[in-house]
N, CA, C and O atoms as CSV, one atom per row, in Angstrom:
chain,resi,resn,atom,element,x,y,z
A,1,MET,N,N,1.003,-1.168,-0.128
A,1,MET,CA,C,-0.052,0.021,0.037
A,1,MET,C,C,0.826,1.281,0.072
A,1,MET,O,O,1.844,1.312,0.764
A,2,THR,N,N,0.491,2.150,-0.558
A,2,THR,CA,C,1.258,3.724,-0.646
A,2,THR,C,C,1.606,3.944,0.734
A,2,THR,O,O,2.778,4.287,0.886
A,3,LYS,N,N,0.890,3.840,1.822
A,3,LYS,CA,C,1.213,4.328,3.234
A,3,LYS,C,C,2.374,3.490,3.667
A,3,LYS,O,O,3.078,3.879,4.599
A,4,ASP,N,N,2.631,2.291,3.009
A,4,ASP,CA,C,3.938,1.493,3.627
A,4,ASP,C,C,5.006,1.951,2.786
A,4,ASP,O,O,6.047,1.388,3.124
A,5,ILE,N,N,5.162,2.685,1.897
A,5,ILE,CA,C,6.112,2.863,0.917
A,5,ILE,C,C,7.034,4.104,1.464
A,5,ILE,O,O,6.469,5.009,2.078
A,6,GLY,N,N,8.186,4.142,1.286
A,6,GLY,CA,C,8.978,5.427,1.703
A,6,GLY,C,C,9.244,6.382,0.439
A,6,GLY,O,O,8.976,5.921,-0.670
A,7,ILE,N,N,9.669,7.468,0.524
A,7,ILE,CA,C,10.220,8.310,-0.470
A,7,ILE,C,C,11.190,7.778,-1.449
A,7,ILE,O,O,11.299,8.475,-2.458
A,8,HIS,N,N,11.996,6.610,-1.396
A,8,HIS,CA,C,12.543,6.112,-2.525
A,8,HIS,C,C,11.792,4.913,-2.945
A,8,HIS,O,O,12.465,4.002,-3.427
A,9,GLY,N,N,10.548,4.757,-2.848
A,9,GLY,CA,C,9.687,3.706,-3.321
A,9,GLY,C,C,10.013,2.442,-2.729
A,9,GLY,O,O,9.651,1.440,-3.345
A,10,ASN,N,N,10.600,2.309,-1.699
A,10,ASN,CA,C,10.942,0.963,-1.025
A,10,ASN,C,C,9.745,0.810,0.105
A,10,ASN,O,O,9.115,1.722,0.640
A,11,LEU,N,N,9.634,-0.451,0.284
A,11,LEU,CA,C,8.695,-1.027,1.643
A,11,LEU,C,C,9.476,-0.315,2.971
A,11,LEU,O,O,10.695,-0.340,3.147
A,12,PHE,N,N,8.665,0.206,3.695
A,12,PHE,CA,C,9.524,0.601,5.064
A,12,PHE,C,C,9.824,-0.642,5.802
A,12,PHE,O,O,8.991,-1.539,5.935
A,13,GLY,N,N,11.299,-0.700,6.392
A,13,GLY,CA,C,11.599,-1.743,7.065
A,13,GLY,C,C,10.909,-2.375,8.169
A,13,GLY,O,O,10.932,-3.570,8.461
A,14,GLY,N,N,10.113,-1.160,8.917
A,14,GLY,CA,C,9.287,-1.478,9.988
A,14,GLY,C,C,8.055,-2.103,9.703
A,14,GLY,O,O,7.477,-2.703,10.610
A,15,ILE,N,N,7.509,-2.041,8.419
A,15,ILE,CA,C,6.443,-2.600,7.909
A,15,ILE,C,C,6.593,-4.277,7.725
A,15,ILE,O,O,5.741,-5.122,7.996
A,16,LEU,N,N,7.935,-4.484,7.183
A,16,LEU,CA,C,8.406,-5.776,6.988
A,16,LEU,C,C,8.725,-6.435,8.350
A,16,LEU,O,O,8.394,-7.591,8.613
A,17,MET,N,N,9.288,-5.748,9.065
A,17,MET,CA,C,9.515,-6.235,10.502
A,17,MET,C,C,8.164,-6.850,11.248
A,17,MET,O,O,8.136,-7.870,11.937
A,18,ALA,N,N,7.162,-6.059,10.968
A,18,ALA,CA,C,5.875,-6.570,11.554
A,18,ALA,C,C,5.388,-7.704,10.989
A,18,ALA,O,O,5.048,-8.696,11.635
A,19,TRP,N,N,5.337,-7.591,9.742
A,19,TRP,CA,C,4.884,-8.838,8.839
A,19,TRP,C,C,5.550,-10.207,9.161
A,19,TRP,O,O,4.946,-11.279,9.103
A,20,ILE,N,N,6.940,-10.052,9.528
A,20,ILE,CA,C,7.701,-10.948,9.825
A,20,ILE,C,C,7.444,-11.447,11.190
A,20,ILE,O,O,7.548,-12.657,11.388
A,21,ASP,N,N,7.134,-10.686,12.113
A,21,ASP,CA,C,6.832,-11.100,13.549
A,21,ASP,C,C,5.414,-11.928,13.316
A,21,ASP,O,O,5.319,-13.129,13.571
A,22,GLU,N,N,4.355,-11.147,12.812
A,22,GLU,CA,C,3.219,-11.851,12.541
A,22,GLU,C,C,3.156,-13.245,12.017
A,22,GLU,O,O,2.597,-14.228,12.504
A,23,ALA,N,N,3.925,-13.108,10.803
A,23,ALA,CA,C,4.009,-14.716,10.135
A,23,ALA,C,C,4.638,-15.767,11.046
A,23,ALA,O,O,4.116,-16.862,11.258
A,24,ALA,N,N,5.988,-15.293,11.658
A,24,ALA,CA,C,6.699,-16.186,12.556
A,24,ALA,C,C,5.897,-16.450,13.554
A,24,ALA,O,O,5.617,-17.645,13.650
A,25,GLY,N,N,5.348,-15.633,14.468
A,25,GLY,CA,C,4.388,-15.866,15.739
A,25,GLY,C,C,3.331,-16.942,14.983
A,25,GLY,O,O,3.260,-18.013,15.586
A,26,SER,N,N,2.654,-16.868,13.997
A,26,SER,CA,C,1.721,-17.541,13.635
A,26,SER,C,C,2.174,-19.065,13.124
A,26,SER,O,O,1.431,-20.038,13.249
A,27,PHE,N,N,3.434,-19.124,12.562
A,27,PHE,CA,C,4.203,-20.497,12.544
A,27,PHE,C,C,4.475,-21.112,13.665
A,27,PHE,O,O,4.264,-22.314,13.829
A,28,ALA,N,N,5.018,-20.264,14.624
A,28,ALA,CA,C,5.352,-20.911,16.008
A,28,ALA,C,C,4.080,-21.557,16.826
A,28,ALA,O,O,4.260,-22.641,17.380
A,29,THR,N,N,2.970,-20.999,16.902
A,29,THR,CA,C,1.745,-21.252,17.488
A,29,THR,C,C,1.294,-22.594,16.781
A,29,THR,O,O,0.866,-23.578,17.383
A,30,GLU,N,N,1.438,-22.496,15.554
A,30,GLU,CA,C,1.079,-23.860,14.750
A,30,GLU,C,C,1.957,-25.077,15.095
A,30,GLU,O,O,1.514,-26.147,15.511
A,31,TYR,N,N,3.246,-24.791,14.876
A,31,TYR,CA,C,4.165,-25.792,15.098
A,31,TYR,C,C,4.301,-26.179,16.600
A,31,TYR,O,O,4.675,-27.307,16.920
A,32,CYS,N,N,4.009,-25.274,17.464
A,32,CYS,CA,C,3.959,-25.887,18.832
A,32,CYS,C,C,2.645,-26.186,19.544
A,32,CYS,O,O,2.565,-26.496,20.733
A,33,GLN,N,N,1.523,-26.049,18.616
A,33,GLN,CA,C,0.102,-26.357,18.833
A,33,GLN,C,C,-0.276,-25.960,19.977
A,33,GLN,O,O,-0.626,-26.778,20.827
A,34,THR,N,N,-0.275,-24.516,20.231
A,34,THR,CA,C,-0.700,-23.602,21.135
A,34,THR,C,C,-0.768,-22.087,20.737
A,34,THR,O,O,0.121,-21.479,20.140
A,35,GLN,N,N,-1.871,-21.616,21.130
A,35,GLN,CA,C,-2.054,-20.342,20.674
A,35,GLN,C,C,-1.228,-19.141,21.567
A,35,GLN,O,O,-1.113,-17.964,21.226
A,36,ASN,N,N,-0.701,-19.757,22.777
A,36,ASN,CA,C,-0.107,-19.125,23.937
A,36,ASN,C,C,1.451,-19.004,23.560
A,36,ASN,O,O,2.323,-19.556,24.230
A,37,MET,N,N,1.687,-18.308,22.538
A,37,MET,CA,C,3.071,-18.127,22.133
A,37,MET,C,C,3.424,-16.599,22.039
A,37,MET,O,O,2.713,-16.002,21.231
A,38,VAL,N,N,4.230,-15.944,22.592
A,38,VAL,CA,C,4.692,-14.511,22.453
A,38,VAL,C,C,5.955,-14.512,21.880
A,38,VAL,O,O,6.680,-15.506,21.827
A,39,THR,N,N,6.271,-13.239,21.384
A,39,THR,CA,C,7.614,-12.874,20.755
A,39,THR,C,C,8.535,-12.716,22.012
A,39,THR,O,O,8.200,-11.903,22.873
A,40,LEU,N,N,9.681,-13.455,22.159
A,40,LEU,CA,C,10.641,-13.320,23.013
A,40,LEU,C,C,11.856,-12.307,22.436
A,40,LEU,O,O,12.248,-11.358,23.114
A,41,ARG,N,N,12.385,-12.604,21.159
A,41,ARG,CA,C,13.374,-11.929,20.571
A,41,ARG,C,C,13.234,-12.140,19.099
A,41,ARG,O,O,12.777,-13.116,18.504
A,42,VAL,N,N,13.746,-10.968,18.615
A,42,VAL,CA,C,13.974,-10.930,17.091
A,42,VAL,C,C,15.265,-10.636,16.763
A,42,VAL,O,O,15.581,-9.450,16.854
A,43,GLY,N,N,16.052,-11.385,16.421
A,43,GLY,CA,C,17.548,-11.270,15.989
A,43,GLY,C,C,17.730,-9.926,14.834
A,43,GLY,O,O,16.811,-9.205,14.446
A,44,GLU,N,N,18.988,-9.848,14.483
A,44,GLU,CA,C,19.368,-8.727,13.516
A,44,GLU,C,C,18.609,-9.132,12.300
A,44,GLU,O,O,18.630,-10.279,11.854
A,45,LEU,N,N,17.948,-8.159,11.791
A,45,LEU,CA,C,17.312,-8.133,10.441
A,45,LEU,C,C,18.344,-7.617,9.560
A,45,LEU,O,O,18.893,-6.538,9.781
A,46,LEU,N,N,18.678,-8.501,8.374
A,46,LEU,CA,C,19.378,-7.993,7.436
A,46,LEU,C,C,18.678,-7.717,6.131
A,46,LEU,O,O,18.326,-8.685,5.458
A,47,PHE,N,N,18.421,-6.396,5.673
A,47,PHE,CA,C,17.810,-6.068,4.497
A,47,PHE,C,C,18.647,-6.182,3.328
A,47,PHE,O,O,19.427,-5.247,3.149
A,48,LYS,N,N,18.653,-7.212,2.421
A,48,LYS,CA,C,19.430,-7.499,1.484
A,48,LYS,C,C,18.952,-6.888,0.025
A,48,LYS,O,O,19.796,-6.617,-0.829
A,49,LYS,N,N,17.802,-6.728,-0.157
A,49,LYS,CA,C,17.196,-6.161,-1.258
A,49,LYS,C,C,15.910,-5.443,-0.957
A,49,LYS,O,O,15.113,-5.782,-0.082
A,50,PRO,N,N,15.791,-4.422,-1.766
A,50,PRO,CA,C,14.653,-3.398,-1.501
A,50,PRO,C,C,13.337,-4.186,-2.075
A,50,PRO,O,O,13.467,-4.959,-3.024
A,51,LEU,N,N,12.126,-3.971,-1.490
A,51,LEU,CA,C,10.968,-4.466,-1.927
A,51,LEU,C,C,10.183,-3.076,-2.421
A,51,LEU,O,O,10.163,-2.070,-1.712
A,52,LYS,N,N,9.673,-3.136,-3.457
A,52,LYS,CA,C,9.007,-2.010,-4.113
A,52,LYS,C,C,7.479,-2.244,-4.177
A,52,LYS,O,O,7.080,-3.402,-4.303
A,53,ALA,N,N,6.608,-1.232,-4.100
A,53,ALA,CA,C,5.199,-1.317,-4.426
A,53,ALA,C,C,4.748,-2.363,-5.656
A,53,ALA,O,O,5.124,-2.131,-6.804
A,54,GLY,N,N,4.073,-3.310,-5.402
A,54,GLY,CA,C,3.614,-4.302,-6.508
A,54,GLY,C,C,4.206,-5.471,-6.485
A,54,GLY,O,O,3.814,-6.393,-7.199
A,55,ASN,N,N,5.437,-5.603,-5.489
A,55,ASN,CA,C,6.296,-6.848,-5.356
A,55,ASN,C,C,5.486,-7.873,-4.614
A,55,ASN,O,O,4.875,-7.562,-3.592
A,56,HIS,N,N,5.467,-9.217,-5.162
A,56,HIS,CA,C,4.832,-10.314,-4.112
A,56,HIS,C,C,6.092,-10.634,-3.282
A,56,HIS,O,O,7.272,-10.644,-3.633
A,57,ILE,N,N,5.414,-10.943,-1.856
A,57,ILE,CA,C,6.542,-10.982,-0.918
A,57,ILE,C,C,6.047,-12.554,-0.421
A,57,ILE,O,O,4.857,-12.771,-0.194
A,58,ARG,N,N,6.927,-13.453,-0.300
A,58,ARG,CA,C,6.538,-14.700,0.471
A,58,ARG,C,C,7.640,-14.811,1.683
A,58,ARG,O,O,8.813,-14.464,1.544
A,59,LEU,N,N,7.123,-15.309,2.807
A,59,LEU,CA,C,7.660,-15.303,4.022
A,59,LEU,C,C,7.928,-16.753,4.349
A,59,LEU,O,O,6.961,-17.513,4.388
A,60,TYR,N,N,9.346,-17.292,4.628
A,60,TYR,CA,C,9.420,-18.727,4.999
A,60,TYR,C,C,9.967,-18.849,6.205
A,60,TYR,O,O,10.811,-17.996,6.479
A,61,GLY,N,N,9.657,-19.923,7.266
A,61,GLY,CA,C,10.331,-20.060,8.403
A,61,GLY,C,C,10.663,-21.401,8.557
A,61,GLY,O,O,10.005,-22.264,7.976
A,62,GLU,N,N,11.666,-21.696,9.316
A,62,GLU,CA,C,12.179,-22.987,9.421
A,62,GLU,C,C,12.625,-22.888,11.117
A,62,GLU,O,O,13.203,-21.952,11.669
A,63,VAL,N,N,12.169,-24.120,11.692
A,63,VAL,CA,C,12.451,-24.235,13.460
A,63,VAL,C,C,14.050,-24.830,13.433
A,63,VAL,O,O,14.433,-25.868,12.893
A,64,THR,N,N,14.734,-23.985,14.077
A,64,THR,CA,C,16.044,-24.140,14.123
A,64,THR,C,C,16.574,-24.936,15.531
A,64,THR,O,O,17.522,-25.707,15.684
A,65,LYS,N,N,15.518,-24.401,16.534
A,65,LYS,CA,C,15.841,-24.767,17.844
A,65,LYS,C,C,14.518,-24.887,18.783
A,65,LYS,O,O,13.683,-23.982,18.809
A,66,VAL,N,N,14.406,-25.959,19.476
A,66,VAL,CA,C,13.184,-26.126,20.438
A,66,VAL,C,C,13.814,-26.146,21.906
A,66,VAL,O,O,14.649,-27.028,22.105
A,67,GLY,N,N,13.557,-25.407,22.802
A,67,GLY,CA,C,13.971,-25.507,24.053
A,67,GLY,C,C,12.927,-26.049,24.911
A,67,GLY,O,O,12.058,-26.740,24.380
A,68,ASN,N,N,12.886,-25.796,26.379
A,68,ASN,CA,C,11.924,-26.224,27.255
A,68,ASN,C,C,10.513,-25.535,27.087
A,68,ASN,O,O,9.472,-26.189,27.153
A,69,THR,N,N,10.546,-24.056,26.845
A,69,THR,CA,C,9.516,-23.091,26.788
A,69,THR,C,C,9.584,-22.416,25.500
A,69,THR,O,O,8.735,-21.568,25.224
A,70,SER,N,N,10.688,-22.769,24.538
A,70,SER,CA,C,10.592,-21.712,23.516
A,70,SER,C,C,10.840,-22.342,22.348
A,70,SER,O,O,11.272,-23.491,22.443
A,71,VAL,N,N,10.644,-21.791,21.044
A,71,VAL,CA,C,10.932,-22.396,19.852
A,71,VAL,C,C,11.614,-21.082,19.089
A,71,VAL,O,O,11.145,-19.953,19.230
A,72,THR,N,N,12.756,-21.362,18.281
A,72,THR,CA,C,13.598,-20.312,17.391
A,72,THR,C,C,13.396,-20.743,16.052
A,72,THR,O,O,13.477,-21.946,15.804
A,73,LEU,N,N,13.143,-19.915,15.152
A,73,LEU,CA,C,13.007,-19.829,13.757
A,73,LEU,C,C,13.745,-19.094,13.200
A,73,LEU,O,O,14.022,-17.994,13.679
A,74,THR,N,N,14.298,-19.581,11.913
A,74,THR,CA,C,15.030,-18.801,10.840
A,74,THR,C,C,13.833,-18.309,10.023
A,74,THR,O,O,12.865,-19.041,9.821
A,75,VAL,N,N,13.915,-17.035,9.549
A,75,VAL,CA,C,12.940,-16.298,8.901
A,75,VAL,C,C,13.424,-15.702,7.681
A,75,VAL,O,O,14.351,-14.909,7.849
A,76,GLU,N,N,12.989,-15.900,6.356
A,76,GLU,CA,C,13.339,-15.187,5.065
A,76,GLU,C,C,12.044,-14.754,4.538
A,76,GLU,O,O,10.986,-15.383,4.564
A,77,ALA,N,N,12.313,-13.404,3.979
A,77,ALA,CA,C,11.286,-12.844,3.252
A,77,ALA,C,C,11.886,-12.621,1.870
A,77,ALA,O,O,12.976,-12.066,1.728
A,78,ARG,N,N,11.143,-13.069,0.845
A,78,ARG,CA,C,11.437,-13.221,-0.423
A,78,ARG,C,C,10.830,-12.455,-1.497
A,78,ARG,O,O,9.605,-12.573,-1.526
A,79,LYS,N,N,11.235,-11.853,-2.213
A,79,LYS,CA,C,10.489,-10.955,-3.368
A,79,LYS,C,C,10.190,-12.259,-4.591
A,79,LYS,O,O,11.089,-12.958,-5.060
A,80,TYR,N,N,8.992,-12.350,-4.885
A,80,TYR,CA,C,8.487,-13.468,-5.774
A,80,TYR,C,C,7.995,-12.788,-6.940
A,80,TYR,O,O,7.250,-11.809,-6.921
A,81,SER,N,N,8.578,-13.520,-8.227
A,81,SER,CA,C,8.245,-13.052,-9.431
A,81,SER,C,C,7.093,-13.987,-10.027
A,81,SER,O,O,7.301,-15.169,-10.300
A,82,VAL,N,N,5.716,-13.280,-10.226
A,82,VAL,CA,C,4.712,-14.094,-10.758
A,82,VAL,C,C,4.900,-14.397,-12.331
A,82,VAL,O,O,4.100,-15.050,-13.001
A,83,TYR,N,N,6.178,-13.770,-12.844
A,83,TYR,CA,C,6.283,-14.143,-14.299
A,83,TYR,C,C,7.090,-15.344,-14.475
A,83,TYR,O,O,6.812,-16.229,-15.283
A,84,ASN,N,N,8.180,-15.350,-13.632
A,84,ASN,CA,C,8.863,-16.874,-13.610
A,84,ASN,C,C,9.198,-17.486,-12.429
A,84,ASN,O,O,10.195,-18.200,-12.317
A,85,ALA,N,N,8.466,-17.263,-11.587
A,85,ALA,CA,C,8.407,-17.915,-10.268
A,85,ALA,C,C,9.879,-17.778,-9.588
A,85,ALA,O,O,10.222,-18.453,-8.618
A,86,GLU,N,N,10.609,-16.919,-10.159
A,86,GLU,CA,C,12.023,-16.599,-9.308
A,86,GLU,C,C,11.805,-16.000,-8.137
A,86,GLU,O,O,10.966,-15.108,-8.011
A,87,GLU,N,N,12.554,-16.444,-7.158
A,87,GLU,CA,C,12.426,-15.868,-5.719
A,87,GLU,C,C,13.721,-14.959,-5.291
A,87,GLU,O,O,14.775,-15.546,-5.536
A,88,THR,N,N,13.844,-13.976,-4.851
A,88,THR,CA,C,14.980,-13.438,-4.381
A,88,THR,C,C,14.862,-12.838,-2.945
A,88,THR,O,O,14.018,-12.001,-2.628
A,89,VAL,N,N,15.867,-13.398,-2.062
A,89,VAL,CA,C,15.880,-13.131,-0.593
A,89,VAL,C,C,16.060,-11.740,-0.593
A,89,VAL,O,O,16.960,-11.180,-1.218
A,90,ALA,N,N,15.100,-11.094,0.194
A,90,ALA,CA,C,14.951,-9.413,0.492
A,90,ALA,C,C,15.505,-9.271,1.949
A,90,ALA,O,O,16.281,-8.338,2.159
A,91,CYS,N,N,15.184,-10.092,2.946
A,91,CYS,CA,C,15.592,-10.026,4.302
A,91,CYS,C,C,15.558,-11.412,5.014
A,91,CYS,O,O,14.786,-12.321,4.708
A,92,THR,N,N,16.495,-11.457,6.002
A,92,THR,CA,C,16.685,-12.472,6.830
A,92,THR,C,C,16.762,-12.196,8.328
A,92,THR,O,O,17.246,-11.125,8.693
A,93,THR,N,N,16.357,-13.010,9.151
A,93,THR,CA,C,16.552,-12.873,10.411
A,93,THR,C,C,16.008,-14.260,11.276
A,93,THR,O,O,15.433,-15.209,10.743
A,94,SER,N,N,16.280,-14.162,12.510
A,94,SER,CA,C,15.836,-15.113,13.523
A,94,SER,C,C,14.734,-14.657,14.570
A,94,SER,O,O,14.690,-13.483,14.939
A,95,ALA,N,N,13.896,-15.559,15.013
A,95,ALA,CA,C,12.920,-14.990,15.953
A,95,ALA,C,C,12.518,-16.126,16.951
A,95,ALA,O,O,12.047,-17.176,16.515
A,96,THR,N,N,12.699,-15.921,18.269
A,96,THR,CA,C,12.467,-16.832,19.189
A,96,THR,C,C,10.903,-16.221,20.111
A,96,THR,O,O,10.578,-15.101,20.505
A,97,PHE,N,N,10.253,-17.526,20.176
A,97,PHE,CA,C,8.954,-17.293,20.754
A,97,PHE,C,C,8.973,-18.224,21.935
A,97,PHE,O,O,9.669,-19.232,22.061
A,98,VAL,N,N,8.036,-17.689,22.839
A,98,VAL,CA,C,8.024,-18.684,24.215
A,98,VAL,C,C,6.488,-18.694,24.396
A,98,VAL,O,O,5.645,-17.865,24.054
A,99,ARG,N,N,6.367,-19.981,25.093
A,99,ARG,CA,C,4.936,-20.468,25.466
A,99,ARG,C,C,4.900,-19.832,26.865
A,99,ARG,O,O,5.832,-19.887,27.668
A,100,ILE,N,N,3.553,-19.135,27.096
A,100,ILE,CA,C,3.246,-18.558,28.370
A,100,ILE,C,C,1.958,-19.259,28.945
A,100,ILE,O,O,1.326,-20.103,28.310
A,101,ASP,N,N,1.682,-18.890,30.019
A,101,ASP,CA,C,0.576,-19.261,30.840
A,101,ASP,C,C,-0.463,-18.171,30.813
A,101,ASP,O,O,-0.189,-17.088,30.296
A,102,ASP,N,N,-1.614,-18.403,31.334
A,102,ASP,CA,C,-2.605,-17.306,31.457
A,102,ASP,C,C,-1.979,-15.857,32.324
A,102,ASP,O,O,-2.515,-14.758,32.180
A,103,ASP,N,N,-1.100,-16.019,32.981
A,103,ASP,CA,C,-0.468,-15.031,33.851
A,103,ASP,C,C,0.995,-14.428,33.054
A,103,ASP,O,O,1.794,-13.569,33.428
A,104,GLY,N,N,0.966,-15.070,32.108
A,104,GLY,CA,C,2.174,-14.418,31.253
A,104,GLY,C,C,3.734,-15.131,31.455
A,104,GLY,O,O,4.787,-14.739,30.952
A,105,ASN,N,N,3.547,-16.142,32.233
A,105,ASN,CA,C,4.619,-16.634,32.909
A,105,ASN,C,C,4.963,-17.876,31.628
A,105,ASN,O,O,4.119,-18.397,30.900
A,106,PRO,N,N,6.504,-18.147,31.633
A,106,PRO,CA,C,6.714,-19.155,30.544
A,106,PRO,C,C,6.181,-20.453,31.236
A,106,PRO,O,O,6.070,-20.753,32.424
A,107,ARG,N,N,5.865,-21.170,29.987
A,107,ARG,CA,C,5.240,-22.527,30.301
A,107,ARG,C,C,6.042,-23.606,29.400
A,107,ARG,O,O,6.441,-23.355,28.262
A,108,ALA,N,N,6.195,-24.641,29.959
A,108,ALA,CA,C,6.872,-25.796,29.245
A,108,ALA,C,C,5.968,-26.407,27.822
A,108,ALA,O,O,4.805,-26.806,27.874
A,109,LEU,N,N,6.705,-26.364,26.760
A,109,LEU,CA,C,6.148,-27.085,25.715
A,109,LEU,C,C,5.812,-28.432,25.939
A,109,LEU,O,O,6.352,-29.108,26.814
A,110,ASP,N,N,4.979,-28.825,25.215
A,110,ASP,CA,C,4.449,-30.117,25.282
A,110,ASP,C,C,5.488,-31.054,24.502
A,110,ASP,O,O,6.037,-30.875,23.415
A,111,GLU,N,N,5.583,-32.194,25.483
A,111,GLU,CA,C,6.754,-33.261,25.087
A,111,GLU,C,C,6.642,-33.768,23.520
A,111,GLU,O,O,7.627,-34.188,22.912
A,112,LYS,N,N,5.372,-33.682,22.960
A,112,LYS,CA,C,5.118,-33.892,21.746
A,112,LYS,C,C,5.787,-33.037,20.700
A,112,LYS,O,O,6.253,-33.489,19.654
A,113,VAL,N,N,5.799,-31.903,21.017
A,113,VAL,CA,C,6.441,-30.762,20.161
A,113,VAL,C,C,7.949,-30.936,20.122
A,113,VAL,O,O,8.564,-30.947,19.055
A,114,LYS,N,N,8.528,-31.072,21.303
A,114,LYS,CA,C,10.023,-31.527,21.566
A,114,LYS,C,C,10.507,-32.518,20.888
A,114,LYS,O,O,11.561,-32.436,20.257
A,115,GLU,N,N,9.680,-33.703,20.961
A,115,GLU,CA,C,10.106,-35.017,20.256
A,115,GLU,C,C,9.781,-34.752,18.487
A,115,GLU,O,O,10.478,-35.289,17.627
A,116,LYS,N,N,8.810,-33.995,18.219
A,116,LYS,CA,C,8.761,-33.604,16.745
A,116,LYS,C,C,10.111,-32.985,16.200
A,116,LYS,O,O,10.712,-33.301,15.174
A,117,PHE,N,N,10.433,-32.046,17.121
A,117,PHE,CA,C,11.948,-31.430,16.537
A,117,PHE,C,C,13.070,-32.382,16.792
A,117,PHE,O,O,14.052,-32.215,16.069
A,118,LYS,N,N,13.127,-33.297,17.626
A,118,LYS,CA,C,14.152,-34.395,17.766
A,118,LYS,C,C,14.128,-35.544,16.552
A,118,LYS,O,O,15.059,-36.229,16.128
A,119,ASN,N,N,12.826,-35.508,16.178
A,119,ASN,CA,C,12.690,-36.587,15.089
A,119,ASN,C,C,13.064,-35.942,13.467
A,119,ASN,O,O,12.980,-36.561,12.406
A,120,GLY,N,N,13.473,-34.585,13.663
A,120,GLY,CA,C,13.696,-33.703,12.257
A,120,GLY,C,C,12.592,-33.287,11.510
A,120,GLY,O,O,12.677,-33.020,10.312
A,121,ILE,N,N,11.352,-33.205,12.288
A,121,ILE,CA,C,10.400,-32.496,11.645
A,121,ILE,C,C,10.532,-30.777,12.041
A,121,ILE,O,O,9.979,-30.224,12.992
A,122,LEU,N,N,11.331,-30.207,11.127
A,122,LEU,CA,C,11.659,-28.812,11.289
A,122,LEU,C,C,10.455,-27.763,10.724
A,122,LEU,O,O,10.148,-26.779,11.397
A,123,ALA,N,N,9.971,-27.981,9.767
A,123,ALA,CA,C,8.907,-27.002,9.367
A,123,ALA,C,C,7.932,-27.719,8.467
A,123,ALA,O,O,6.962,-27.119,8.005
């Protein structure tokens, strides 16, 4: 949208950061089979290529670590060409999400989630 584009015609980095957090959080809740996941940490965001108005963007995540209460993902935002299906990495980061209870305290992930990661089911 026009409001998301800066004076150089590029997508604002903060907008992309929000999309990454939302998509990664959604992925973490699905992987961990609970809606009680919150962002604990987002790593350094590396903006490798600009994204312009009209670009299609795909977000990819892969589980890289499962702890007692948390899951860490590697996340990529890629510019996608509808003409030739080519994808170009535009931004990379990592994000850690923690499972919480109703009071906001960390809560252990289910054993089946930890086993899933141990058995190589990453994403």
